[in-house]
C-alpha atoms as one frame of an Amber mdcrd trajectory, in Angstrom:
protein
   3.883  19.152   5.902   0.404  17.597   5.877   1.405  15.317   3.004   4.480
  14.038   4.857   2.384  13.391   7.939   0.038  11.135   5.970   2.998   9.415
   4.286   4.448   8.624   7.721   1.082   7.353   8.983   0.803   5.168   5.879
   4.259   3.704   6.520   3.404   3.153  10.186   0.206   1.281   9.352   1.974
  -0.819   6.713   4.712  -1.654   9.234   2.125  -2.744  11.811   0.467  -4.920
   9.159   3.772  -6.548   8.186   4.573  -7.287  11.842   1.105  -8.811  12.305
   1.638 -11.078   9.278   5.112 -12.018  10.459   3.803 -13.140  13.842   1.100
 -15.112  12.035   3.735 -16.811   9.840   1.964 -15.399   6.788   3.288 -13.378
   3.874   2.024 -10.443   1.877   2.656  -9.583  -1.745   5.106  -7.389  -3.628
   8.652  -6.848  -2.493   7.430  -6.795   1.123   6.063 -10.333   0.741   9.184
 -11.514  -1.052  11.340 -10.031   1.705   9.179 -11.658   4.374   9.480 -15.057
   2.669  13.260 -14.696   2.356  13.492 -13.702   6.014  11.849 -17.021   6.944
  14.411 -18.928   4.847  17.595 -16.938   5.468  16.783 -15.654   8.976  18.023
 -12.231   7.857  16.157  -9.136   9.097  13.101  -8.223   7.044  14.107  -4.546
   7.069  17.474  -5.252   5.413  16.039  -7.569   2.745  13.176  -5.207   1.989
  15.478  -2.258   1.423  17.908  -4.188  -0.802  15.242  -5.836  -2.995  13.643
  -2.469  -3.760  16.814  -0.914  -5.165  16.279  -2.061  -8.832  12.769  -0.630
  -8.842  14.014   2.849  -8.003  15.637   3.165 -11.436  12.367   2.297 -13.179
  10.540   4.780 -10.978  13.060   7.510 -11.740  12.657   6.995 -15.483   8.881
   6.570 -15.647   7.354   8.202 -12.553   9.594  11.203 -11.926  12.046  12.398
  -9.310   9.544  13.601  -6.701   7.636  10.300  -6.609  10.875   8.304  -6.528
  12.362  10.290  -3.652   9.141  10.004  -1.652   9.031   6.257  -2.333  12.647
   5.784  -1.226  11.896   7.673   1.989   8.757   5.567   2.525  10.641   2.303
   2.005  13.383   3.471   4.369  10.813   4.527   6.965   9.018   1.179   6.726
  12.333  -0.678   7.054  13.158   1.276  10.218   9.679   0.845  11.711   9.555
  -2.916  11.087  13.005  -3.174  12.688  11.288  -2.434  15.990   9.963  -6.003
  15.865  13.353  -7.316  17.020  12.724  -5.683  20.411   9.148  -6.922  20.769
   8.406  -9.954  22.965   7.663 -13.211  21.186   3.962 -13.735  20.446   1.795
 -15.656  17.993  -1.307 -14.463  16.132  -3.791 -17.013  14.671  -3.747 -17.331
  10.887  -7.270 -16.011  10.353  -6.786 -13.024  12.653  -3.434 -12.182  11.085
  -4.890 -12.389   7.571  -7.815 -10.102   8.402  -5.971  -7.532  10.510  -2.758
  -7.553   8.492  -4.539  -7.241   5.139  -6.806  -4.447   6.373  -4.064  -2.386
   8.016  -1.661  -2.748   5.070  -4.447  -1.798   2.658  -5.211   1.409   4.558
  -1.506   2.221   4.805  -0.916   1.734   1.083  -4.008   3.777   0.226  -2.673
   6.690   2.266   0.663   6.440   0.478  -0.925   6.231  -2.975  -3.137   9.259
  -2.263  -0.054  11.248  -1.274   2.101  10.376  -4.317   4.191   7.694  -2.663
   4.488   3.905  -2.548   6.457   1.080  -0.988   8.342   0.265  -4.164   8.196
  -2.916  -6.214   4.737  -3.802  -7.508   3.354  -0.589  -5.993   5.369   1.399
  -8.519   4.136  -0.764 -11.385   0.529  -0.550 -10.171   0.616   3.245 -10.026
   2.377   3.431 -13.393  -0.371   1.322 -15.020  -3.048   3.414 -13.320  -1.486
   6.677 -14.466  -0.946   5.670 -18.089  -3.652   3.071 -18.747  -6.284   3.632
 -16.054  -5.848   0.214 -14.419  -7.293  -0.285 -10.940  -4.196  -0.293  -8.654
  -5.949  -2.608  -6.207  -6.492  -5.310  -8.824  -3.016  -4.817 -10.297  -1.475
  -5.122  -6.852  -3.462  -8.297  -6.217  -2.189  -9.887  -9.449   1.454  -9.192
  -8.560   0.924 -10.126  -4.922  -0.701 -13.428  -5.853   2.356 -14.397  -7.894
   4.624 -13.650  -4.921   2.453 -15.623  -2.501   2.243 -18.614  -4.853   6.022
 -18.662  -5.256   6.309 -18.526  -1.465   4.262 -21.684  -0.873   7.385 -23.821
  -0.526   8.443 -21.655   2.411   5.106 -21.295   4.212   2.978 -24.283   3.119
  -0.541 -24.541   1.677  -2.536 -23.551   4.763  -0.479 -20.418   5.422  -0.524
 -19.719   1.690  -4.340 -19.833   1.702  -4.592 -17.310   4.527  -1.917 -15.158
   2.885  -4.076 -14.992  -0.267  -7.024 -13.907   1.881  -4.813 -11.184   3.336
  -3.757  -9.762  -0.034  -7.357  -9.964  -1.290  -8.422  -7.760   1.632  -5.562
  -5.350   0.912  -6.634  -5.190  -2.737 -10.258  -4.447  -1.813  -9.235  -1.634
   0.504  -7.001  -0.042  -2.160  -9.748  -0.362  -4.790 -12.266   1.207  -2.381
 -10.132   4.301  -1.921  -9.219   4.411  -5.622 -12.886   4.581  -6.579 -13.104
   7.892  -4.735 -15.466   7.120  -1.903 -15.212  10.688  -0.710 -18.360  12.696
  -0.381 -18.202  15.330  -3.048 -19.185  18.818  -2.103 -22.475  19.739  -3.663
 -22.407  22.416  -6.288 -23.934  25.512  -4.777 -25.876  27.399  -7.348 -26.408
  31.095  -6.943 -29.966  32.295  -6.791 -31.224  33.352 -10.164 -31.912  37.048
 -10.231 -34.102  38.535 -12.879 -32.511  41.424 -14.667 -33.954  44.768 -13.806
 -36.625  45.908 -16.178 -36.283  49.352 -17.597 -38.676  51.744 -15.957 -41.609
  52.770 -18.065 -41.884  56.451 -18.619 -45.098  58.117 -19.360
């Protein structure tokens, strides 16, 4: 139950980050960024595009990452799609580029870190990043950044150079947050050593 709670919190934070970026007219990486870019062009709901684009990655996940991880990922993607759908009922507002890049990148990074630590992801490049970490020891933060950068660069025609610059800042922040958690910045419990007790000496008899 505790694991599912953290998975939901991770999805909630990622959804908040996506909404922040959307109202800043910025994009993020992975399938979420691709879906956000397509939503600008097609005017289709982000939630629908995000769910559809992730479908091919589920097969790869099933074959290489296992059933449990795949099911959790599908539930996470579905949850994120539902949560971001709330944006259609929110009032119209605009967030400055720099604020959106900082807040969106930070919140998404924390959300993804929670998902990764609880054997889940948001599909797409997340699956590939965790696969490379599991089998080859790659830093998932850096791997995510590489994939995300490709998505942002291919989205420049839709968002322009200035928005593309701030979008890159956003994914760099997300990458740093993921790398921070990956490096295990958790205080390890000190090893408590038992007091050394001298063995009893045999009593000397006269």
